[in-house]
C-alpha positions in Angstrom: -10.8 8.1 -7.1 -10.4 11.5 -8.7 -7.7 11.6 -11.4 -4.6 13.8 -11.0 -3.9 16.5 -13.6 -1.5 15.5 -16.3 2.0 16.1 -15.0 0.8 17.1 -11.6 0.4 15.0 -8.4 -2.7 17.0 -7.5 -6.4 16.6 -8.5 -8.2 19.7 -10.0 -9.9 20.3 -6.6 -6.5 20.1 -4.8 -5.0 22.6 -7.3 -7.8 25.0 -6.6 -7.2 24.6 -2.9 -3.5 25.3 -3.2 -4.1 28.2 -5.5 -6.6 29.8 -3.1 -4.2 29.4 -0.2 -1.4 31.1 -2.1 -3.7 33.9 -3.2 -4.7 34.5 0.5 -1.0 35.0 1.4 -0.1 37.1 -1.6 -3.2 39.4 -1.5 -1.5 41.6 1.2 1.2 42.4 -1.3 -1.1 43.4 -4.2 -1.9 47.0 -5.2 -4.5 48.6 -3.0 -7.3 48.3 -5.5 -6.9 44.6 -5.9 -6.5 43.5 -2.3 -10.1 43.4 -1.3 -11.6 41.5 -4.3 -8.6 39.0 -4.4 -8.8 38.3 -0.7 -12.6 37.8 -0.7 -12.4 35.5 -3.7 -9.5 33.6 -2.4 -11.1 33.1 1.0 -14.3 31.9 -0.6 -12.6 29.6 -2.9 -10.4 28.2 -0.2 -13.3 27.5 2.2 -15.4 25.9 -0.6 -12.6 23.7 -2.0 -11.5 22.8 1.6 -15.1 21.7 2.5 -15.3 19.7 -0.7 -12.0 18.0 0.0 -13.2 17.1 3.5 -16.3 15.5 2.1 -14.4 13.5 -0.6 -11.6 12.7 1.8 -8.6 15.0 2.1 -5.2 13.5 1.8 -2.6 14.0 4.5 -0.4 15.9 2.0 -2.9 18.8 2.2 -2.5 19.4 6.0 0.3 21.9 5.6 -1.7 23.7 3.0 -4.6 24.1 5.4 -2.2 25.1 8.1 -0.5 27.8 6.0 -3.8 29.2 4.7 -5.4 29.1 8.2 -2.4 31.1 9.6 -2.7 33.7 6.8 -6.5 34.0 6.8 -7.0 36.3 9.8 -4.2 38.6 8.7 -5.7 38.7 5.2 -9.2 39.4 6.4 -8.4 41.8 9.2 -7.5 44.8 7.0 -10.9 44.5 5.3 -12.8 45.0 8.5 -13.6 48.6 9.6 -12.1 49.6 13.0 -14.0 51.4 15.7 -15.1 54.9 15.0 -15.1 54.2 11.2 -11.4 54.5 10.9 -9.6 52.8 8.0 -8.3 49.3 8.7 -4.6 49.1 9.4 -2.3 46.5 7.8 0.7 45.0 9.5 4.0 46.7 8.6 5.8 45.1 5.7 8.8 44.1 7.7 6.5 42.1 10.1 4.4 40.7 7.3 7.2 39.5 5.1 8.5 36.7 7.3 5.0 35.6 8.1 4.1 35.4 4.4 7.2 33.5 3.6 6.5 31.0 6.4 2.9 30.5 5.2 4.1 30.0 1.6 6.7 27.5 2.7 4.0 25.5 4.6 1.6 25.6 1.6 4.4 24.5 -0.8 5.0 21.5 1.4 1.7 20.0 0.3 2.5 19.8 -3.5 6.0 18.7 -2.7 4.7 15.8 -0.5 2.2 14.9 -3.2 5.0 14.8 -5.8 7.2 12.7 -3.5 4.5 10.3 -2.4 1.8 10.5 -5.1 -1.3 8.4 -5.7 0.2 6.1 -8.4 -0.9 6.7 -11.9 -0.4 3.5 -13.9 0.8 3.7 -17.5 -1.7 2.7 -20.2 -0.9 -0.9 -21.4 0.5 -0.8 -24.9 -0.8 -4.2 -26.2 -3.8 -5.0 -28.3 -6.0 -6.4 -25.5 -7.9 -4.6 -22.8 -7.1 -6.1 -19.4 -9.4 -7.9 -17.0 -8.7 -9.1 -13.5 -10.1 -11.7 -11.0 -9.1 -13.1 -7.7 -9.0 -16.7 -6.6 -8.5 -18.3 -3.2 -6.9 -21.8 -3.5 -6.4 -24.3 -0.7 -4.0 -27.3 -1.0 -5.6 -30.2 0.8 -2.4 -32.2 0.9 -0.1 -29.6 2.4 -0.2 -28.4 6.0 0.2 -24.7 6.7 3.8 -24.4 7.8 3.3 -21.1 9.8 0.8 -22.5 12.3 0.6 -25.5 14.6 -3.0 -26.3 13.9 -3.1 -29.9 12.6 -6.1 -29.3 10.3 -4.8 -26.0 8.9 -4.1 -26.4 5.2 -2.0 -24.1 3.0 -4.1 -21.5 1.4 -3.0 -18.8 -1.1 -4.7 -15.9 -2.8 -4.1 -15.5 -6.5 -4.9 -12.4 -8.7 -5.2 -12.9 -12.4 -4.6 -10.3 -15.1 -5.8 -11.5 -18.5 -6.5 -10.4 -22.0 -10.1 -9.2 -22.0 -12.8 -8.2 -24.4 -14.5 -4.9 -24.4 -16.3 -4.0 -21.2 -19.4 -1.8 -21.0 -18.6 1.9 -20.8 -18.3 3.1 -17.3 -17.3 -0.2 -15.7 -15.1 0.7 -12.7 -11.4 -0.1 -12.9 -9.8 -2.3 -10.2 -8.4 -0.8 -7.1 -4.7 -1.1 -6.7 -4.4 -3.0 -3.4 -7.6 -4.9 -3.2 -11.0 -5.7 -4.4 -12.7 -3.4 -1.8 -11.8 -0.2 -0.1 -11.5 -2.1 3.2 -9.0 -4.6 1.7 -7.0 -1.8 0.1 -6.8 0.0 3.4 -5.7 -3.2 5.3 -3.0 -3.9 2.7 -1.7 -0.3 2.6 -1.5 -0.2 6.4 0.3 -3.6 6.4 2.8 -2.4 3.9 3.5 0.7 5.9 3.9 -1.3 9.1 6.2 -3.8 7.4 8.4 -0.9 6.2 8.3 0.8 9.6 6.5 3.8 8.3 3.3 5.5 9.7 0.2 4.1 8.1 -0.8 7.5 6.6 2.4 7.7 4.5 1.0 5.1 2.0 -2.6 6.1 2.1 -2.4 7.1 -1.5 -2.1 3.5 -2.6 -5.6 2.7 -1.4 -7.0 5.5 -3.6 -5.3 4.3 -6.8 -7.1 2.7 -9.6 -5.5 0.5 -12.3 -6.4 -0.2 -15.9 -7.8 -3.6 -15.4 -11.6 -4.2 -15.1 -12.7 -6.7 -12.5 -14.6 -9.6 -14.0 -14.3 -8.4 -17.5 -15.1 -11.0 -20.2 -12.2 -12.9 -21.5 -11.0 -11.8 -25.0 -12.9 -13.7 -27.7 -9.7 -14.0 -29.8 -6.2 -15.1 -29.2 -6.8 -18.8 -28.5 -5.1 -20.2 -25.4 -2.9 -17.7 -23.5 0.5 -18.5 -22.0 0.7 -18.1 -18.3 3.2 -16.2 -16.1 3.1 -17.0 -12.3 4.5 -14.3 -10.1 5.8 -14.3 -6.6 6.3 -10.9 -4.9 9.3 -9.8 -2.7 9.7 -10.6 0.9 6.7 -9.1 2.8 5.4 -7.9 -0.6 1.8 -8.3 -1.9 0.3 -9.8 -5.0 -0.3 -6.4 -6.7 3.2 -5.0 -6.2 3.9 -5.4 -10.0 0.6 -4.4 -11.3 2.0 -2.2 -14.1 4.1 -5.1 -15.3 1.2 -7.5 -15.1 -1.2 -5.3 -17.0 1.4 -4.7 -19.7 2.0 -8.5 -20.2 -1.8 -9.2 -20.1 -2.4 -6.6 -22.8 0.1 -8.5 -25.0 -1.8 -11.8 -24.6 -0.4 -13.4 -21.4 -2.2 -14.4 -18.3 -0.4 -13.2 -15.2 -1.2 -15.0 -11.9 0.3 -13.3 -8.9 0.5 -15.3 -5.7 0.0 -13.8 -2.3 1.8 -15.9 0.3 0.0 -15.7 3.7 2.2 -15.2 6.8 4.9 -13.8 4.4 3.0 -11.1 2.5 2.5 -7.9 4.5 -1.3 -8.5 4.9 -3.6 -11.0 3.2 -7.4 -10.8 3.4 -8.9 -14.2 3.1 -12.4 -15.0 1.8 -13.7 -15.7 5.3 -12.7 -12.3 6.5 -9.5 -13.2 8.4 -6.6 -10.9 8.0 -3.2 -12.7 8.0 -0.3 -10.5 8.9 3.3 -11.2 8.0 5.5 -13.2 10.3 8.8 -12.8 8.4 11.6 -10.7 9.8 15.3 -10.5 10.2 17.1 -12.0 13.3 20.2 -9.9 12.8 22.4 -13.1 12.5 23.5 -13.8 8.9 23.5 -17.5 9.2 20.0 -17.6 10.8 18.6 -15.1 8.3 19.9 -17.3 5.4 18.2 -20.4 7.0 15.0 -18.5 7.3 15.2 -17.2 3.7 15.8 -20.7 2.5 12.7 -21.9 4.4 10.5 -19.0 3.1 11.8 -19.7 -0.5 10.9 -23.4 -0.3 7.3 -22.6 0.8 6.9 -20.1 -2.0 8.3 -22.5 -4.6 5.8 -25.1 -3.4 3.0 -22.4 -3.7 4.0 -21.7 -7.3 3.9 -25.4 -8.2 0.6 -25.8 -6.5 -1.0 -22.8 -8.3 0.4 -24.1 -11.7 -1.3 -27.4 -11.1 -4.6 -25.7 -10.0 -4.5 -23.5 -13.1 -4.1 -26.7 -15.2 -7.3 -28.1 -13.6 -9.1 -24.8 -14.4 -7.8 -25.0 -18.0 -9.2 -28.5 -18.3 -12.5 -27.6 -16.8 -11.9 -29.8 -13.7 -12.2 -26.8 -11.4 -14.2 -23.6 -11.5 -12.4 -20.5 -12.8 -12.8 -17.5 -15.0 -10.5 -18.8 -17.8 -11.6 -22.3 -18.4 -10.3 -23.5 -21.8 -8.2 -20.4 -22.3 -5.1 -21.1 -20.4 -2.1 -22.7 -22.2 -0.6 -24.6 -19.2 2.0 -26.1 -21.4 3.6 -22.7 -21.6 3.9 -21.4 -18.0 6.8 -19.2 -16.8 7.7 -18.9 -13.1 8.6 -15.3 -12.2 9.2 -13.3 -9.1 10.9 -10.2 -7.6 13.6 -10.4 -4.9 12.8 -13.5 -2.7 10.1 -14.3 -5.2 12.7 -14.4 -7.9 14.7 -16.9 -5.9 11.5 -18.9 -5.4 10.8 -18.9 -9.2 14.3 -20.3 -9.8 13.8 -23.0 -7.2 10.3 -23.9 -8.4 11.6 -24.4 -11.9 14.4 -26.6 -10.7 11.8 -28.8 -8.8 9.0 -28.7 -11.3 9.6 -29.4 -15.0 6.0 -28.2 -15.7 7.5 -24.7 -15.8 8.8 -23.7 -19.3 10.8 -20.6 -18.4 11.9 -18.3 -15.5 12.0 -14.6 -14.9 14.0 -13.5 -11.9 13.6 -9.8 -11.1 16.7 -9.0 -8.9 16.2 -12.1 -6.8 18.9 -13.7 -4.7 18.9 -17.6 -5.0 18.4 -19.4 -1.7 18.0 -22.9 -3.0 20.0 -25.2 -0.6 20.4 -27.9 -3.3 20.9 -26.2 -6.7 21.0 -28.6 -9.6 20.8 -28.5 -13.4 17.4 -27.4 -14.7 16.0 -27.3 -18.3 14.3 -23.9 -18.5 15.7 -20.7 -20.1 16.1 -17.9 -17.6 16.0 -14.1 -17.7 17.5 -12.5 -14.6 17.2 -8.7 -14.4 19.5 -7.2 -11.8 20.0 -3.7 -10.3 23.1 -1.7 -11.1 26.0 -3.3 -9.2 27.9 -1.1 -6.9 29.8 -1.0 -3.6 26.6 -1.4 -1.6 25.5 -4.6 -3.4 25.8 -7.8 -1.5 29.1 -9.3 -2.7 27.6 -12.8 -2.7 24.8 -11.8 -5.0 26.3 -12.0 -8.5 28.6 -15.0 -7.8 25.7 -17.0 -6.5 23.3 -16.0 -9.2 25.9 -16.8 -11.8 26.5 -20.2 -10.4 22.7 -20.9 -10.7 22.5 -19.6 -14.2 25.5 -21.7 -15.2 23.6 -24.8 -14.1 20.9 -24.3 -16.7 20.8 -26.8 -19.7 19.1 -24.0 -21.7 20.5 -20.6 -22.5 20.1 -18.1 -19.7 20.4 -14.3 -19.7 21.5 -11.9 -17.0 20.6 -8.3 -17.8 22.1 -5.6 -15.4 20.2 -2.4 -15.8 22.2 0.8 -15.3 20.4 3.3 -13.0 18.2 0.5 -11.5 17.8 -0.1 -7.8 16.1 -3.1 -6.2 12.7 -1.6 -6.2 13.0 -0.3 -9.8 11.5 -3.7 -10.9 8.2 -3.1 -9.0 5.5 -0.4 -9.0 7.4 1.4 -6.2 8.9 4.2 -8.6 5.3 5.2 -9.3 4.5 6.1 -5.6 7.8 6.5 -3.6 10.1 9.5 -3.6 12.5 9.5 -6.6 15.5 8.7 -4.4 18.1 6.8 -6.6 19.2 4.5 -3.7 15.5 3.6 -3.1 13.9 3.3 -6.6 16.8 4.0 -9.0 17.4 7.0 -11.2 15.5 6.0 -14.3 12.3 8.0 -13.5 8.8 6.8 -13.0 7.7 6.0 -16.5 11.1 4.6 -17.7 11.4 2.3 -14.7 8.2 0.5 -15.8 9.3 0.3 -19.4 12.7 -1.0 -18.5 11.1 -3.8 -16.5 8.3 -4.8 -18.9 10.0 -4.5 -22.3 12.9 -7.1 -21.7 10.4 -9.5 -20.1 8.1 -9.3 -23.1 10.9 -9.9 -25.5 12.1 -12.9 -23.5 8.6 -14.4 -23.1 7.8 -13.9 -26.8 11.0 -15.7 -27.7 10.8 -18.7 -25.3 7.0 -19.2 -25.0 5.9 -18.1 -28.4 9.0 -18.8 -30.6 8.9 -15.2 -31.5 12.2 -15.4 -33.4 14.4 -12.4 -33.8 17.7 -11.7 -32.1 16.9 -12.0 -28.4 20.4 -11.0 -27.2 20.3 -7.9 -29.3 16.8 -7.0 -28.0 17.8 -7.5 -24.4 21.1 -5.7 -24.6 19.2 -2.5 -25.6 18.3 -2.2 -21.9 21.5 -2.8 -20.1 24.6 -5.0 -19.8 23.8 -8.5 -21.0 25.6 -11.7 -20.1 24.5 -14.8 -22.0 24.9 -18.1 -20.1 25.3 -21.1 -22.5 24.6 -24.7 -21.4 27.6 -26.2 -19.8 28.8 -23.1 -18.1 29.9 -21.0 -21.1 29.1 -17.4 -20.9 29.8 -14.2 -22.8 28.9 -10.5 -22.3 27.0 -8.7 -25.0 27.6 -5.0 -25.4 
């Protein structure tokens, strides 16, 4: 995928296309001596760049640019053509041309605005000492039926993507696609996400074009010993790559991130045998029924996380094939998740003492039988306002108070629910949708507290963890036994 220019949501070719379209419209208003050369040059550049865009694959954002230029083209070229009898060409009167030019410019401007609002995501460069590699596993639990189907022989299968500290890869190795290992998978997943959100498929076509910083199949780093593991569960209907920027940043600092895709929940999952599994989750409109459904989905996800933790343990010990044999420290595994996945991480930790810590990214607990648990927890929450579910903080607080280790709730000012995902990198910067922190700051505000927490609880990093966390928002520390205090 062609790279966008720094600070612009357009590729160099797209910038040429827009510039040529604008020049076509404005040529009519230039001094007489400049009109002919500017019009001819702009028309040639527009046709050449438009043809090249068509070959490469033009984005839908450029359609209004083509429309505006196409409307202006005949009016720009007509004055250059001699009339019958050799008479001089006639231009439209200015009071007729002015509204037409304004309309064409408005159409052309719609293209860059749409590209800015819905860009191809550009992922921030990971800041750690390690390059990042990635690999995908498909794991089947022989002892667990698939709860979403009635087939008696259907076993629960999940897809797991790993991001890990890598060694140096040969120059020119392609970076991983954002939404899948292949162009087909990326297109299937982007269409699935659009369908799940109720949007036309073309709206998110930029996601399928994006490349990340991870290199597929890169060699594991030769240094660093055994790496702690972070298992991640996405939001309801989400996909395993929805927190790629977060995963790559953690991996660059020496963690292995394993994101679990939950079939029949995630928007679209492509299995190794070619089957595409679409989501079956949805709201009923009845609060009690929706809570019952959420509790069921959360329980399935919690079981998925425990199963993947156990399978990674087998890989670490060499009992099963995998790309990180001998390099996973499965005594230091954190359960993490966003939204429903955050609730699943909390429930998985309560049920599975093999987890050493929990990160909940704005997740509502749905555990029907909350009980004390021994793991430290970091819960990041959106800014609390009148639109926030009034049950959210009380229920999350009750769960945090059950911990027998210290827990932390960090409320991030300016954050919305999707701030804690990659969404700010590719959705319109509408505060109610992705928060008001900005694209780059949203990523940093999610990754930095998580790194500080993981370093402290999985690596005994020392330092003043409450002080480090409180730099990013309003911190409440939950002591064992129910004691809590705010940190300003």
